[in-house]
C-alpha positions, 0 to 999 in steps of 0.5 A: 458494426463499427470500424476505426483506423488510427494514424500514428501519434506521440506525446511525452507520455504515450507513443501510438503507431497506426492501427485499427479497431473493429466490432460487430454485434447484434441482438435478437428478441425472442418473447420475453428474452433479448439475446445479444452478442458482440466480437471485436478486435484491436490491432496496433501497428508494428510499434504497438502501443506503449502504455506508460502504466506498463513500463517501469511503473510499480506492479500493483500485485507485487509492489515491484517496478516492472523492469521487463520488456516494453509490453507492447500490445499487438492485438486485443480480441474481445467478445461478450454475450448477454441476455435480458429477461422481461420479468414484468412490463416494468422490470428486467434482469440482465446477465452478461459475460465477456472475455478479452485476450491481449497478445504482445509483440515480444515473447510475453504470454497472452493475457486473458481477462473475463467479466460477468455481471447481473443487473436489475432494471425497474422503469418508473416511467417511459424515460426514467428507470432505477437500476442495480448491478453487480459485476466481477472480473477475473485475471491472472495475477501475473497479467502485465495489463491490470484492469483493476488496481487490486482485488478490491477493485475487481468486484463492483456494485452499482445503483442508480437512477437514469433519465433519458432526455 
């Protein structure tokens, strides 16, 4: 569980009103499967959050400048569920799905995003593993808040070597 309260601040690029953020999550292991889930919410004060990427900046989908309203996000709700499967003593596969929704102060429609991913992990030792993963994000093309620059950035593949010190 986590909770955070933010005070208002502003600078030349951003203006934030006071707000709060909370999240609650957990996981449970049943034999070779570990199940996990999390839910969280971010609330901004009545001035919302003025994101410079939303105001007068080129819309990455249409190429036109965003001349609409200020697109102040009032609330963001998000949740995720996932499972990790032990294949062998050194190999695991993980699958995850997440959804998010932005609600605005003005009359804009709520915006929704969804993400799914699958990953493979192989332990080389107690503290070192290799991993590979693939993920895909979906959002409506008219979303004001872009979570990828264009469709090329809405899919990702990663490989790596991780060592815990």
